[in-house]
Every structure is written in C-alpha cells, then in structure tokens.
FISEKE-631512 format. One record per residue (C-alpha): y, z, x. Coordinates in steps of 0.05 Angstrom, whole numbers, plus 32768, in hexadecimal, padded with zeros to 4 digits. Each point is the difference from the previous one (the first is absolute). Layout:
+------+------+------+
!   yy !   zz !   xx !
+------+------+------+
!    Y !    Z !    X !
...
+------+------+------+
end
This chain:
+------+------+------+
!   yy !   zz !   xx !
+------+------+------+
! 707B ! 7BBC ! 81E1 !
! 7FDC ! 7FC3 ! 8016 !
! 7FB5 ! 8006 ! 800D !
! 7FEA ! 8004 ! 8049 !
! 7FFC ! 7FB9 ! 8011 !
! 8041 ! 7FE9 ! 7FE0 !
! 8021 ! 803C ! 8021 !
! 7FE1 ! 7FEE ! 8042 !
! 8018 ! 7FBB ! 7FF9 !
! 8045 ! 8017 ! 7FF3 !
! 8003 ! 802C ! 8036 !
! 7FEB ! 7FD6 ! 8033 !
! 8031 ! 7FCA ! 7FE9 !
! 8036 ! 8038 ! 8005 !
! 7FE8 ! 800E ! 8044 !
! 8007 ! 7FBA ! 8018 !
! 8046 ! 7FF3 ! 7FE4 !
! 8010 ! 8040 ! 8029 !
! 7FE6 ! 7FDF ! 803F !
! 7FC5 ! 802E ! 8005 !
! 7FBD ! 7FE5 ! 801B !
! 7FC3 ! 8004 ! 7FD3 !
! 7FCA ! 8017 ! 8032 !
! 7FBD ! 8016 ! 7FE9 !
! 800F ! 804B ! 8011 !
! 803F ! 7FFC ! 7FD1 !
! 7FDB ! 7FDD ! 7FCD !
! 7FCB ! 8036 ! 8000 !
! 8035 ! 8039 ! 7FFF !
! 801C ! 7FDD ! 7FC4 !
! 7FC0 ! 7FF9 ! 7FD8 !
! 7FEA ! 8049 ! 8011 !
! 804A ! 8018 ! 7FE7 !
! 7FFD ! 7FD1 ! 7FBF !
! 7FB4 ! 8017 ! 7FF0 !
! 8000 ! 804A ! 800A !
! 8010 ! 802F ! 7FCA !
! 7FF4 ! 803F ! 802E !
! 8048 ! 7FFC ! 801D !
! 7FE9 ! 7FFE ! 8045 !
! 8022 ! 8016 ! 8044 !
! 8011 ! 7FD0 ! 8033 !
! 7FC1 ! 801F ! 8029 !
! 7FD5 ! 7FF5 ! 7FC5 !
! 8012 ! 7FB6 ! 7FFD !
! 7FF5 ! 7FFD ! 804A !
! 7FB8 ! 801F ! 7FF8 !
! 7FEE ! 7FD0 ! 7FCA !
! 8011 ! 7FC6 ! 8028 !
! 7FED ! 800E ! 8047 !
! 7FB0 ! 7FFB ! 7FEF !
! 800B ! 7FB5 ! 7FE9 !
! 803B ! 7FEF ! 8027 !
! 7FF9 ! 8029 ! 8043 !
! 803E ! 7FD9 ! 801C !
! 8031 ! 801E ! 7FD0 !
! 802C ! 8039 ! 8022 !
! 801E ! 803A ! 7FDB !
! 8043 ! 7FE7 ! 8010 !
! 7FF3 ! 7FC1 ! 7FDA !
! 7FEE ! 8028 ! 7FC3 !
! 803E ! 802C ! 800B !
! 802E ! 7FBF ! 8008 !
! 7FE1 ! 7FDA ! 7FC3 !
! 8007 ! 8044 ! 7FD5 !
! 8048 ! 8006 ! 8017 !
! 8012 ! 7FB9 ! 7FEE !
! 7FDE ! 8002 ! 7FC0 !
! 802C ! 803F ! 7FEF !
! 803F ! 7FE3 ! 8012 !
! 7FEC ! 7FC2 ! 7FD3 !
! 7FF6 ! 8031 ! 7FC8 !
! 7FB8 ! 7FEB ! 7FFE !
! 7FE0 ! 8042 ! 8010 !
! 8010 ! 8044 ! 7FE5 !
! 8004 ! 8038 ! 8033 !
! 7FF1 ! 8046 ! 7FE8 !
! 8014 ! 8035 ! 8037 !
! 7FE8 ! 8045 ! 8002 !
! 8018 ! 8041 ! 8023 !
! 7FCA ! 8004 ! 8035 !
! 8019 ! 7FC3 ! 8018 !
! 7FC7 ! 7FD0 ! 7FE5 !
! 8019 ! 7FC2 ! 7FD9 !
! 7FD0 ! 7FDB ! 7FCE !
! 800D ! 7FB6 ! 7FE6 !
! 7FF7 ! 7FDC ! 7FBE !
! 8000 ! 7FB7 ! 8009 !
! 7FD8 ! 7FFA ! 7FBD !
! 8040 ! 8018 ! 7FDB !
! 8037 ! 7FF9 ! 802C !
! 8033 ! 8020 ! 7FCE !
! 8014 ! 8043 ! 7FE9 !
! 7FC7 ! 801F ! 7FD1 !
! 7FE0 ! 8043 ! 7FF6 !
! 7FCF ! 801C ! 802F !
! 7FCC ! 8038 ! 7FF8 !
! 7FF2 ! 8020 ! 8041 !
! 7FC5 ! 8031 ! 800D !
! 801A ! 8038 ! 8029 !
! 7FB5 ! 800C ! 801B !
! 7FE5 ! 7FB9 ! 8014 !
! 804A ! 7FDE ! 8000 !
! 7FE3 ! 7FC6 ! 7FD0 !
! 803A ! 7FDA ! 7FDE !
! 7FF2 ! 7FE2 ! 7FBB !
! 8030 ! 7FD5 ! 7FD8 !
! 7FF9 ! 8019 ! 7FB7 !
! 8007 ! 7FD1 ! 7FC8 !
! 8040 ! 8022 ! 7FDC !
! 8026 ! 7FE2 ! 7FCA !
! 804E ! 8010 ! 7FF7 !
! 800D ! 8019 ! 8047 !
! 8024 ! 7FBB ! 8011 !
! 8039 ! 8011 ! 7FDA !
! 800F ! 8043 ! 8024 !
! 802A ! 7FE9 ! 8038 !
! 802F ! 7FDD ! 7FD2 !
! 8006 ! 803D ! 7FD1 !
! 800D ! 802D ! 803B !
! 8037 ! 7FD2 ! 801C !
! 8021 ! 7FFC ! 7FBC !
! 7FFF ! 804F ! 7FF4 !
! 8017 ! 800F ! 8042 !
! 802B ! 7FC8 ! 801A !
! 7FD8 ! 7FF4 ! 803F !
! 7FEF ! 7FBA ! 8014 !
! 7FB7 ! 8004 ! 8010 !
! 7FEF ! 7FDA ! 803E !
! 7FB8 ! 8010 ! 8004 !
! 7FCE ! 8037 ! 7FE4 !
! 7FBF ! 801E ! 8009 !
! 7FD7 ! 8025 ! 7FCA !
! 7FC2 ! 8028 ! 8020 !
! 7FD3 ! 8032 ! 7FDA !
! 7FDD ! 802D ! 8030 !
! 7FBB ! 8022 ! 7FE6 !
! 7FB9 ! 8005 ! 800B !
! 7FD4 ! 7FC2 ! 7FF3 !
! 7FC0 ! 8004 ! 7FD7 !
! 7FD6 ! 7FF4 ! 8039 !
! 801C ! 803E ! 8029 !
! 7FFA ! 8028 ! 7FC4 !
! 7FC3 ! 7FF3 ! 7FFD !
! 7FF1 ! 8019 ! 8046 !
! 8029 ! 803D ! 7FEC !
! 7FD7 ! 8012 ! 7FC9 !
! 7FBE ! 7FED ! 8029 !
! 8015 ! 802B ! 803A !
! 8014 ! 803B ! 7FD0 !
! 7FBC ! 8004 ! 7FE0 !
! 7FDD ! 7FFD ! 8041 !
! 8030 ! 803A ! 8019 !
! 7FF1 ! 8029 ! 7FBA !
! 7FB7 ! 7FF3 ! 8002 !
! 7FFB ! 8019 ! 804A !
! 802A ! 803D ! 7FF1 !
! 7FD1 ! 800E ! 7FC1 !
! 7FC6 ! 7FFB ! 802B !
! 801B ! 802F ! 8037 !
! 8010 ! 802D ! 7FCA !
! 7FB9 ! 8000 ! 7FE6 !
! 7FED ! 800B ! 8045 !
! 8029 ! 803E ! 800B !
! 7FE3 ! 8024 ! 7FBE !
+------+------+------+
end
C-alpha cells in the first residue's frame, strides 16, 4: 500500500475522474480515513472534523465514505449491533483483532495468512469473492483494568472479612 500522501493523490485523481468535486470537507474526510489506524465509525470521523471544519455535515461524511466504499478504497466492517467501522488505511481484506470490551480494533502483522483464501477455494471448489478474518478477545489495556478491578475487589473483601472477625 502506498504511503498516505501518495494514496491521497491517487484517490483525489480517481475521484476527479469519476466527476466528484474535491471540496475541503471531502478532502478532510479522506485524510482522516487514510491516516486512521483505529477503524473509526462515520460518527467518529465526523466528530474529528467538526471542530476544525464546522461546516462539514454528517451527511457529507456518510456520502464520502459510501463513494470510497463503492470504489474499493475503504474497507467496511459491519457488526451485529448495527455499527460499522471503516478502514481507509488498509482497504483490503486482512485480519483484525477486536476487543470485546472496548471495541478497539487492531491490524496484527501476521505472516502466512494471505494464502488462506486461495487454499480454501482450492479445497472446497468455492470461488471466493470476499472474506473477513476477525479474532475477538480482550486487549491488554482491558485485561489490566480487569486485573486492577479484581485486586481492588479482593482487597476490599479481605478488609471486610478482617472487620467481621
């Protein structure tokens, strides 16, 4: 994948070719999506922009994300609760680690997984048209919070036991 300035230049050229106007708001949406490693929601992109660009509407962000998704330049990750997250940094299928507590999404560097869709297609006869590989777990930050909360609960329980003796 090209670095962000090159990719931004490529995307703006592709948008121009398709007849889209390159408004400052649309360019700002592009930059947020290309630079973000957090897989933001449309609402999170909007929140990042509205402080510096108060004329940007949520509809503009939705429209821009939809166009980029149709062009294959942003990867949409839908979840059962109806929330969608977007990856403009790596807009192609790749593994994700998803924290079930804080919903943080991480792109792990994993060698060898890229051949998996081809192997599955060869073994099953399926023509793979798209794929998604997500691993769900609890991130180190949330594990630390659980451990800290657990130790506070344990020490307060120990204190109460001591007081009742």
